N, C-alpha and C positions, 0 to 999 in steps of 0.2 A: 054761832061761830065764837062767841066770846068765850067760852069752855075750849078754845084750841089750846093744845100744848103748846109749851115754848120752854126751851132750855136759856134763852136769854136773861142778862141780869137786869131788875129791874131798876126804876131810877131811884127810889131808896135804897137798894142795895149796892147799887153803884156811888151813891152819896156817903153810905158808909163804909164800903171798902175803900173810896178816894181818899177817905180821912186818915185811913189807916195806912195808906201808902204815903201820903204827905207826914204824916207821924213819922213812919220809918224814914224818910230821906232825911228830916230833922233831925231824928237822933243820929242816923249814920253819920251825917257834918258834922254834930257835935262831939262825935267819938272817933272821926276818921284818924287822928293822929295815934290811935292805940294800935292799928294795924301796921303790920309792915308794907311800907309802901310797894315794892314790886312783891307779887303773889310769890309765896314757895311752895307752891303746889310741884308735882311732877308731870310731865306730859301723858296723857291719858288717866290723871289722877281725877279730873271731873266726871268724864265719862262712864268710868267705872263706878262712881256713886250715883247715876242715874239708874231708873228701871230700864229694862231691856225693851219692853213695850210699853206704846202710850194708852193711858187709862181707858179701858171701855166705858165706863162712866163718868160723868164731873165730877171731879174734886171741891170742897169746901175750901173758899178763897184765902180762909186763915191758914189752910195747908201749903197755900203756894207762897205765902209770905215766911212763911217758917222754914221752907225749901230754901227759898232765896238766902235767907240766915245761913242754914246750915252748910247746903250744897255750893251755891253759886259763890257767896262773899270770900271763900277762901281763894278763888281761882281768878279774885279781880285784882287788879293792878290799878292802885289808888291814884288816880291821873288828878285827882282834885284835893288830894293830901298836900299842905302846905310845905310838906318834904319833897315833893316831887320836883326835882331838878333836872329830869332826863329830857332827852330830847328837844321840844319846844313845849311852850305851855299850850293845854287845849281846856283853856280855863271855861267855868260854868258859873252862872249866880240865881241868885231866888227869882229874879224876874225873868231871865231868860227860861229858867225851867218850866215857870207858871206860864210864860207865853208861849210856850212847846207843847205844855199839857192843853192851853186851850186851841191852840191848831190843830191838836190831835181829837179834841173834842168834837170840833165843828166839822172835820173830817172831808176838807175842801181838797177837790183835784182841781187844779187851778191853769189847766193848759191852755185856756181861750179866757178873753175878758168875759166872755158870756157866762162862763162855766162859774164864775163868781167875780164879778167886777172888783169888790174889794181887795181880793187877793192880789190883784194886777195891779190897782191904782195905788194902794198902801207901797207896795213894793216900789214903786218908780219914786212916790214920794219920798220914802226913807233914802234909798239912792241917791236922790237929788240933796236929801239933807248933807249925806255923807261928803258930797264933792264940795260943799262949802266946809264941815268939819276937818276935813284932811286938808284944805287948803289944794284941790285938785284943779287942773283948768275947767273952765266954765264950757269948754265943746264937750265935755263929758255929760253933761245935764242933758235931760230930756226935753228940756226946752230948745236944745241945740239939734244939729244933725246926728249928734250922739246919743250914749244914753247907758245906762246902768241895768243889770240883772244879777239876780242871787241864784249863783252856783251851787253844787255841793261842796267841790273842793278846788283848790289851786289847779290839780292835776285838771279838773274838768276846763277850769278857764283857761289854760295854757294850750289845750287841745282845740278848742273853738276859735281861739285866736291863730293858730296855726293853719288851720282850716281855711279861715277867712283869709290870711295872708297868700295861701296858695291860690284860692280861687281869685283874687284880686291879679294875681301874677299871672295866671293863665286864660285871662277874661272868660272866666266860669267854664272851661272847656274840661277841666282836669274832674269835677263832678261828673259829667258826662261820661268821658271817655276814660278816665284813670290817668295815673302820671308817667310818664316818660322815663324816669329816672335820672331826667336831668335836675331837677328841682333841688336847689340846697338851702339850708337853715343852719342856723348858727347859735351857739351859746359857750359858755364858759366850762374849764375843767370842773368849776364849782357849782354850776347850774343845777338845779333839783334835776333829779332822775326822773323825773314826769314827761320832761323835754325828751328824751330817748325813748320813751314809750309812747308818748304824742307823734312822734315819726313812724314808730313801726304801724300805728293804727292809721295814720291819716295818707300812708303808701307813699309817703315820702323816702323811709327807709334809714333804718340806725347808721348805715355808712354814709348817709348824706346828711347827717348831722354833724358839723364840726364845731370840735371842743375846742375853744381859742385860748392858748395859754394867759397866767394871769402872773399880776405885779407882785412885790413883797408884801402887800397888803391883802391878796389874794383876790383881788380886783380884776376883772377882763381890762386885757389892754387894748384898748380902740387904735391904736398902730398896728398890732398884729392882727387882729379882725379886716382893717383895710385891706391890708397885704392879703390875706386868706380870699378875700372877695375878689380882688383882681386877679389872682390865680385862678379861681375856678372861672371866672369869666373868660379868660384866655384859655384854658381848657374846654369852652364849649359849653358849660353848664350855665344854670339860671340862679344866681343868687336871690331869695326872695323875703327871708324872714329872719328876725335877730332876737332872742330872747336876752334881756339883761335884768339884774337882779338887785334890789334893794334889800341888804340883807340875806346871804346864803345860807342855807340851811346848816352848814358844816361849820362855819365860823361867822357869821354874821357880817359878812362882806359887804362892801357898797362898791358896786360898780359906778362908774361916772359917765351917769345918764347924759348927760349934755352932750359930752364929746363921743358917745356911742351914736346919740340921735344925729349928731352933724354926718357921721358916717351913713348910717342909713337913709338919710336925705339925699345925700349925694348919688347913692347908687337906689332909689325909689324902693327901698326893701320896709317891709311892716317891721314895726320896732312894738314888741310885746315887753311890759315891765311887771315882774314880780314880786310882790311887796309882801309874801304870804303873812309871815309874822310881824316884820318889823313897819309894815304900812301903817299899823295900829299907834305907831308911835307919831306919826304926821299929827294925832289930834293936838299934840302940842307944838306950838310955832317954834320953840327954840330947835327942834328936831327936824324940819323940813328943807333944812340946806341940804339933806341927805339925798331929797328927790329934785334936785336942781335940773332941771331939763326935762320934767315929764309932761311938760306942754307941749314936747314934740312926739310923745308917744302915739301910737295906733291903738293901744288898748294897755289895759291896767288891771290887777286884781290885789286884794289881800282879804285875810281871813278874819271876820271878827271871832271866829271860834277858837283862835289860836290866842290871842291875848287882849279882847274886847270882852270876854264876860259874857258871851253868848254861845250856849251850849251848840255842839257838834250836832248837824255840819251847818255851815253858813261862810260861804265865798261871794266877797262883791265883785264883779267883773264889769268893767266899763269900755267901752268903745267909743272912738271919735266920730265914728260912719256908721251908723247904725245900718243901712242899708246893705252895706258889705257884708255884714254877719249875717242880717237875714236872707239875703239872696243867696248865701253860700249853703243856709241850714233849712230853708222854707221849702215844705211840702205839703200840698192841701187838697186832701183826698175828699171824696164827697161827704161823706159823713160826719167831716168838721165843718162843711161850708156853713156860714150863718150871716144875718143881715150886718151884725155889729162888724164882724172882720171885712165883709166887704165894702164897708163903707169906706172905709180907710181912715177911721176916726178913733180907732182903740189900739193898744198893744195887745200882741197874743204873745205870750212869752214862750210858747212852745217851738219858736221861731228862731230863738237866741241860745239853745243849746242841743244837746243830743238828744236828750229823752224827750218823749212826749208829756208824759205826767209830772205834774210838780204840786211839793207840798207848798203850804201857807207859811214859807220861813219868815217874812217880814214880819209876821206877828212879835217873836220872841226878840228880832232886832228893835223894833219900835218900843217895844217894852224897857228893853236894857237902855236906850238913850233916853227915855222918857224918866226912868227911874234914876239913873244917873245924873243925867245932865251931862254937857260938857266938863261943866266944874268939876264934876266927881270922877268921871272916865280921867280927864287929863292929873287929878290928884293919884290916882292910882299908879298911873303909868310912869309918872314921874317919881312916885314912890319906887317901883320895881327897878328903875334904872339907876337910881340913889343905892340901891342894895347890892346892885350888880356891879357897880362904881367901886362902892366899900370894899368887896370881896376882891375885886382886882386889885387893888391897893395893898390888901393883905397878901395877897400871892405876890406881889412885887418886894415887899419887905421881908419875906422869906427867903433865906441863901438856897435852902433846900429846891425851890420851886422855880418856875418861869412861866412869863405869859407867852403862849404861842400863836398869839393874833390880836391884832388891835381890839377893844371892846367897847364900839361906839354907843350901845344900848345895854340890854339885858342880859346878852349871853358872854359867859366868860371861856374864853379856852386857855387851859394852862395845863402843866406837866410838870411830874417830879424829874429832875435833871439824871436820876439814876438810871433813866432809860425807859424802853418800853416794858419790859417784865415788871419794874416797879410799878409803873402807872396801872397795868393790866391787874397785877394783884392788889394794889389800895383800892381801885373800882369793885373787882370783886366780892371783897371783904367788906366793905360799905353796902355795897347791893344784898348780901347774905344776910347782915347784921338786920335789916330791915329798916333801920329808922330814919334813911334818906334812900334817893335812887338817883344815881348818876349814868349817864352814858358817854361813848366816846367817838372821837373820828380820827381819820390819818392826815396830818397837815405837813405836808414837805416829807412825808413818808415817816413820819413819827405818831408813834400812837399818842393819842392827847386827849385830855379827859374835859367835859363841857359841862357847866354848871348855868343852866337857864332860870333866870329869876321870871316868874309871869302867874305864878297860881294865884288864885284869888283871894286868899287870905295868907298867903304869905308877906311874914313880918319880919323885921330885925332879928327877932331872936332864933327864928328858924335859920336863916343864913349863918348867923354866927354858931349855931348848932353844927350846921354843915362843915363849917372851916374849922371847928375845932374837932370833928369825927376824922374829917381827911387829917389832920395832922396826926392825931392818935395812930391812926392807922400808916402814916408816913414813918413814925417812930417805929412800931411793932415792925413795919419791914427792915429797917436798919439793924433792929436787935436781930430778927432771926437770921438775917444775913450775915 
């Protein structure tokens, strides 16, 4: 049997090729500013360059890396570029990448405590660390009735919260018999679109998700929410769930959590708070006033993979009552039964989310926290906020531009006063130029440019250059007009 044929990579080959991949990644990071931030390829161009058929025989690993450089890299939009100001940050870091590599190397499937105790217990421990690091209420600690779990994204966290709220409202009957069309959930017109998808998936129905109007700062109006709940009750419906947001996707608007929580408490509704990007800012005590009232929430989530240097995917989701979540999602077929689970002394995270299987995500989060320490994380978050505030000041002082919304943290929404066509043209020209990447939204019916500061290596010079290029394109538009 010692001569049995094998196509596997040997440990020595893995070591050699692994070094080559790490070197490639390090070189990529060093030269990332040489690439156009937004990929310039046309639809179908990458597939056209790939072989029609898969290889019949294996190829040398060197050929794979060469094709990454030749075929794949042109089709990459460089999210890790310090000149990436689009959408929201999705930042990575050295310790996060290495932690993820280690997770892949271990190859753990952590569905149960027994399938790798370290996977479960490190996750529980890191999630408890973050409760203190972010100034969250103690009820989210594993030592209380609540606890935290790592999801893939905020979309999954919102769906789990909605499902738990649904089951609590129906005394866990809807899991067995389905929904009756009377359950109603609430979000704002600025809430992330994942809530609509969650309403569709959960059987609540998109028509039963009420989108509450916002105030001049684009934050949910608690008075309108209360009136809508009353109206729905009078119509024979069953309000059960509210999603509030600390930092909306479009404009980083801050919902008044305490006032919304008061409405939820009065009507006994589940309150979920989504802080996907802005939650990272709560590492800094001076920003925690933005989450006042969080102690009244039933669930909360934020994404370390957005602004906390932990590469995608990694969402942190907490509940105040873990029994409600577990009772909603737990199924125990015979093939998963084991002594540790039946003892009741362990956590089985398969009961805390939709999927059964799960990666060892806590390793990369643990690496990031230990590498930077609280001090290092705070330093870089404060730097990003300071850079965004400087950009906002430049916009205020330029008569051609205006701020379109408040800028409490690292996102600045602004526009050229000449109107939508001007803003579209400026953005398109900037993105075609390749030296930075901006995206847009619509606020109060007007096309609005967004500059989000949060990539790992973004420094003052990158933000200064972005403002320089924006002003250049504004002058070009005025001249052409």
